[in-house]
N, C-alpha and C positions, 0 to 999 in steps of 0.2 A: 809808382805806374803799375807794378806786378799786381801789387795789394789793390790799387783801384779795379784792374781789370777781372782778378779773381772776385771781389766784393759785386762787381756787376755781374759777373757769371753766376755769382750762387743766388742773387736776385732772380737772373733770369729762370734760373732751374726752378727756385721756390713757384714763380708765378705759372711756369708750363706745367708744373707738377700739381698746382690747384686746378688749372683747367682740365689737365687729362683726367684727373681723380674725380670730379663731380661738374655736373652740368644740368641742365633744363631744357626736353626736347618739347616744343607744343606744334599740336595741327589743329587749328580752326578750320572746320569745313565752310565756315561763312567766307572766308577770304578766298576760297577756290573757284576756279572758275572751268565749266564744261567737264570736260573728260579728263582734266589735267591731273586728277586725284590719282587716275591709274598707273601714275609712274612712282607712286609714292607708298600705294597699298598693293599687295599680292593678294589676289582674291583666290582662295583655296577651296572652297565650296558653297555655292549659292550664288545669287544674282543681285548683285551691290548696284546702286545710282546716286548720285549726287542729286538732292531736290530742295529747294528752297533753304540752301545753305547748311543740308545735314547730310550723312550719309545713312540710306536707307537700303535694307535688305528687302528684294521685293518679290522673293518665292515664298509660298504659304508652305507650311509642313503641320503636319498632326506629330510628328514623331518627337516625343520629348528628350530623347536622347541624341538625336541628329543635330551635330553642332555647324551649323553655317558659320564660315567665319572667315575675316581677311585680315591679313596681318602687316601692319609697318614694314616698308622696306628700308632697313637701318643697317649702318656699320655697326653700330654698337648691339650688345644685349644685357638686360638689366637683370641683376642679381639682387643686391639689396635698393632699397630704394623706395618710391612713390608714385602710384599712376593715379590721376585725376581723371574720371572721364564724365561728360554731361550728357545725358540720355533723358528722352521722352519716348513715351507711349502711347498708340492710337488704340481707339475703338474699344472693343470690350472681349472677354475671355482671358486665354492665358498667354496674353502676346508678353516676349520677355525679351532683356537686352543682356550681351555676354560681353564683358570685358576681359580679354584674353591677358595673359602676362606668363613670363617665365616659360614661355613654349620654347621648349628646347629641340623642335621640329615642327613641322606644319601639322602634326598630327598628334602630338602629344605635350602637356603641360599643365596650366590652370585657368579657370574660367570663374570670375563671379557673377551670379545672374541676378539680376534685380527684376522680379516676376510682377507682373501687374495685378494679378489676385493676391498679392501680398506676401511676399517674404524676399530676402536678400540671403543667398548662397556664397559659400566659397566650393568650388568643385574640381574635380579632376577630369582632363581630358586625356584620353587613352585612345588610340587606334582610333582617334575621329570622334571617340563617343563621349556625351558630356554624362558625368554621374556625381551625385552630391557627396562632398565630405562633411558639411555641416549647412544647416538652415536656421533663419531666426525670421519670426513675422514682421513684416514692416508695411505699415501700410501707403499702396502705391495708387496712384489714380491715373487717369489717362490725360493726355493733352498738358503735361506739368512737366517742366524741365527740371530733372535730379540729377546731385552730383553725387557719384559714387567714389570714392576715395580707397586706395588700397595700398597697405603698408607693408613692406617685406623685409625682415630681417632674418638671416638665417634660415631655420627652418617653420619661423614664427608668420602667419599672415593673419593681417585684421584689416579687417572689411567696414565702411562706414557708408552711410548715407544721409546726405546734408551735415556733414560734421558729427553725425550721431554714430558712435562706433557700436557695431551689431554684432558681430563674427569675429573670434580669436580661435585660432587654429595651428596647430605646429604637423606638419609635414613633409618629410624628405623625398619627394616625387622626383622634382627638378628644382636645381638650385639657381638656373640661368636660363635667359633665352628671351624671345622677341614679345611684344604686344600685338594687341588686336582688339577687332571688334566684330560681334555678329551675333547670331540667334540660334537658340535650338527649337524654339517654338515661334512663330510669327502669324498667327491668324489675321491680323490687320495690321500688323508692323510696327517697328521702334526705329529709333534711328538715332545717331551719334552726332552731335554736334560739335563736341571739342574733347580733346585728349592730350594729357600733360605728362612726362616721366622726369623725375628727378632722380640721379642716383650715380654712382661711380663711372666714369667712362662716357657718358651720355652726353651726345654734342647737340647742338640746336638744328632745329631742322632749316629749310628754305623757306619754307612757308610763314609769313609774317602772321603772328599771333595777334589775336582782336585785342583793342586797347580795353573794349568793355564787352562783355557777355551780356546778349540779350536773356532774359530770363524765360522768355515764351518765343516762340516764332509761327510763322503761318502754318496753319494744319496742312498736314502731308495726307495726301489721296494716293494711292498705288494705280 
């Protein structure tokens, strides 16, 4: 009997450890109603709203370095792992979309910028200001949904667009932190439809993920 109980305990501990060590968190704004997203996201700077199933940053800015941002409210932080975000740009000019990660506090961490005028970056957020570490030319057009993937392992950061790897850097500034969404310029806006994180210690969100994500959604107007 003792052997059976010990075996059962070991199995339980193994399963529990596996659950604690790795998981996937998803947030699909097409499943959110009204202002309920506000309990799950902390707005740090800017004015965000939910519109047509996506999170939109409302305030225009001509400052390339000012990082408008909101960060997910979670009990966990991501160190090594994978972040996937689905974003769309609107209008013309220099609109961008920032995926934040390893934000060790609300003003310091990393962000990858997908820029409408044609590049993907890995950047650093320092005292709330955005700056490039490395950028690579990437054709980006308005009114198309793009998937940005960030893979984190130690000091290494790998950034891809639609499964094509574009940027690889090594940087020790922050090893663990929160994730989020925002902009550093938003003349006509960009929006976040979906974001997920897979990594050690990550637990699922309460918002039900979509069974199937649409490749486009209704044009957003500010």
